[in-house]
C-alpha positions, 0 to 999 in steps of 0.5 A, a space after each residue: 577203533 571206529 564208533 560204528 565198529 564199537 557198535 558192531 562188535 556188540 552184535 557179532 558178539 550177541 550173535 556168537 553169544 546164542 552157542 558154539 553149536 552154531 559155527 557147524 550149521 553156518 558154516 556150511 551156509 557160508 559155504 553157498 558164498 564160497 568159490 568152489 559153490 560158484 564152480 560147481 553152481 555155474 558148471 551144473 546149470 551150463 551143462 545140465 539146465 540152460 546155457 544162456 542163462 548159466 552164461 548170464 549168471 556167470 557173468 553176474 558172478 564175475 562182475 560182482 566179484 571184480 567189483 567187490 575187489 575194488 571196493 575193498 581196495 578202495 575202503 580198506 576196512 579191518 574184520 571184526 576179528 581184526 580189531 577185537 579180542 571178544 569176536 571169535 574168529 570162527 572162519 579166517 579171511 585174508 581180504 579187507 572186509 567192506 563189502 562182503 563178498 558173500 553177501 554182495 556175490 550171493 545177491 548177484 546171483 541169487 537175485 539174477 536167478 530169481 529174475 530169470 526164474 520169474 517164480 515168486 516161491 523161487 524169489 522167496 527161496 533166493 531172498 532167504 539164501 542170500 539172507 542167511 549167507 549174510 547173517 552167517 558171515 556176522 555170526 562167523 566174525 569175519 564181517 560187521 553188519 554194515 559190511 553185509 548191508 553194503 554187500 547186499 546194496 551193491 548186488 541189487 544195484 548190479 542186478 537192477 542194472 543187468 535186468 535194464 541193459 542186458 537185453 540192448 547189450 545183447 542185441 548190439 552183439 548179435 551180429 557182431 563177429 566172434 573176433 569183435 565179441 572176443 574182442 569186446 571181452 578182451 577190452 572189458 576185462 582189461 578195463 576192469 583189471 585197471 580200475 581194481 589196480 588202480 584202487 589197489 595204487 591208490 592206497 600208496 605205501 599203506 601198512 597193515 596195523 599192527 593190532 591188525 596184524 596180530 589177531 589176524 594173523 599172516 595176510 595180505 589184504 592186498 593181494 591180487 590173487 582174486 583179481 587175477 582168478 576174475 581175468 582168467 575166469 571172465 576171459 575163458 568162460 566168456 571167449 569159450 562160449 562164443 568159440 562153441 557158438 560160432 563153431 557149433 551153435 548151442 545145445 539142449 543142456 535139459 536134455 536126457 535124465 542120466 546123461 545130466 548127472 553124468 555129463 556134470 560128474 565127468 565135467 566136474 572131475 576134470 574141473 577139480 584136477 586142472 583147479 587143484 593140479 594147476 594150483 599145485 604146479 603153478 607158483 603163488 608168489 606176488 609177481 607178474 609171472 605167479 599172477 599170469 599163470 593164476 590167469 592162465 590157470 582160471 582160463 584153461 578151466 573157464 575154457 574147458 567148461 563152455 568150450 572143450 567139455 561140451 565137445 568131449 560130451 559129445 564124443 561120449 554121446 552125452 549130448 548132441 548140438 543144435 544150431 537152435 539149441 539154448 546157446 546160439 549165437 544171438 546169446 554170445 
């Protein structure tokens, strides 16, 4: 065990020593960094608040997810409960620990929402949420403090980079054809997936240490599930948005009071059916066919959220399109 981990385990032990009663509130807090929460958040933003903001947020989320997978494969570090019997696993994780995804992704998403909101009170709330999620991961025994700190750092750097570049990128894409935009989306996904695969292959024949496996249980830290979840989501969400923007324009997501609630409820039921249904239907082995089907599964979900659901909502009288709506071709 590395010296730094010996020191950090003392932090995990101290926090867990505060009482078992904290497990429930911290599990609730950590949910704010889970995949399920981000699906709910993106759907709500896109259908009920602001199309273009939602797209920028989901781009931040997916880029953070891809970078997190890359660094996890690169560093190959354990989680606290994998290497110490004194740390209770109040949550179970199968991926490597560094950097913390539950720190990096919320830092990217909530950090960018603070940029969009431009309200001091919202920035304070966002920072509190980011801190509590990261803190919960240390208490739950699934991350060291350094995992969380690096996650926050990478998330913050991504927000700064996006703030500096997103207008320039949007301006370059504004006059591009739909096919050119789709080409950029596909090319970006391919590059990021190849980077993650390169980090994975760089480990060669690395084997999980026996002492880690004994405590961690049946885990596969080199699983590529997250990589192809990213690929499918990136392709489905962004291609769907481009198609809708260029064929129908945008819609006022913030329009309608009760209609916004109905849009969300109807749309999220379909998301749940696709997520659970296709998850049960498609195989989950570590092979090319399973990874292709996983990409398809999340691609279909993405297409539903950004393209097909708004068309269904229009048929149901729940929203109206306008070429001057919040989305528009300039934001694609």
